[in-house]
C-alpha positions as CSV (number, residue, x, y, z in Angstrom):
1,M,0.0,0.0,0.0
2,F,2.7,2.4,0.9
3,G,5.8,2.7,-1.3
4,I,8.6,5.0,-2.2
5,G,7.2,8.1,-4.1
6,K,3.7,7.9,-2.6
7,V,2.1,10.9,-0.9
8,V,0.8,10.5,2.6
9,L,-0.7,12.3,5.5
10,V,0.6,11.8,9.1
11,F,-1.6,11.5,12.2
12,Q,-0.5,13.7,15.1
13,T,-0.4,11.9,18.4
14,R,0.6,14.9,20.4
15,M,-1.9,17.7,19.8
16,G,-0.4,20.0,22.5
17,K,-2.2,23.3,23.3
18,M,-5.0,23.0,20.8
19,P,-8.2,22.2,22.8
20,G,-11.5,21.5,21.2
21,K,-13.0,19.7,18.3
22,L,-11.8,22.0,15.6
23,R,-8.2,20.9,15.5
24,F,-6.5,19.1,12.7
25,C,-5.3,15.6,13.4
26,W,-3.6,15.0,10.1
27,T,-0.5,16.9,8.8
28,G,1.1,16.9,5.5
29,P,1.2,16.0,2.6
30,Y,4.6,14.3,2.7
31,W,6.5,12.1,0.2
32,I,7.8,8.7,1.2
33,I,11.5,8.7,0.6
34,V,12.8,5.5,2.3
35,A,10.7,2.4,3.1
36,E,12.3,-0.4,5.2
37,K,10.8,-3.1,7.4
38,G,7.5,-1.3,8.2
39,T,9.2,2.1,9.0
40,F,9.2,5.0,6.6
41,T,11.2,8.2,6.2
42,L,9.2,11.1,4.9
43,G,10.1,14.3,3.2
44,K,8.2,17.6,2.7
45,L,7.1,18.5,-0.8
46,A,9.6,21.4,-0.6
47,G,12.4,18.9,-0.3
48,D,13.2,18.9,3.4
49,I,13.6,15.4,5.0
50,L,12.0,14.6,8.4
51,L,14.4,13.1,10.8
52,Q,12.0,10.7,12.6
53,K,11.0,7.4,11.2
54,L,7.2,6.6,11.2
55,N,5.2,3.5,11.3
56,A,2.5,2.8,8.7
57,F,-0.3,3.0,11.4
58,R,0.2,6.7,11.6
59,M,-0.1,7.3,7.9
60,K,-2.8,7.3,5.3
61,L,-2.6,7.9,1.5
62,Y,-3.2,11.4,0.3
63,V,-5.5,11.8,-2.7
64,W,-4.8,15.0,-4.7
65,P,-7.9,17.2,-5.1
66,T,-9.2,17.5,-8.6
67,P,-10.8,20.8,-9.5
68,L,-14.4,20.5,-10.6
69,N,-15.7,22.7,-13.4
70,P,-19.5,22.6,-13.5
71,F,-19.6,24.5,-16.8
72,K,-17.4,22.0,-18.7
73,R,-19.4,19.7,-20.9
74,T,-18.3,16.1,-20.7
75,T,-19.6,15.1,-24.1
76,D,-19.7,17.4,-27.1
77,P,-22.6,16.7,-29.5
78,T,-20.9,18.2,-32.5
79,P,-17.4,17.2,-33.8
80,S,-14.8,19.9,-33.2
81,N,-14.2,20.4,-37.0
82,A,-17.9,20.8,-37.8
83,D,-19.3,24.3,-38.1
84,P,-22.7,24.4,-36.2
85,L,-24.0,27.2,-38.6
86,C,-23.2,25.2,-41.8
87,V,-26.0,23.0,-43.0
88,E,-25.1,20.1,-45.2
89,S,-27.0,19.5,-48.4
90,S,-29.2,16.4,-48.7
91,S,-27.8,13.4,-50.6
92,D,-31.0,12.9,-52.6
93,E,-30.2,15.7,-55.1
94,E,-27.8,15.1,-57.9
95,P,-25.0,17.5,-58.3
96,T,-25.4,19.8,-61.3
97,T,-22.5,20.1,-63.8
């Protein structure tokens, strides 16, 4: 599940001076740099390496958010090279020469 190059969030076990429900329990995202025997060394996205090694129980995979565009059409009824104002002639008529 976890491997080198994956992006993860880390669970904070020591919340310190932040009382109440509105505190963040997960920090990150971090890159997994080294994975050996169930312990992982992480690095920040900026390139700094964290000195402590973490167990997989304190991590979860991070899913990158995808921007949603409600105005974008998923299917286009007309081909991109077709002009919507141009009307094709019917095939019943024979071309005049």
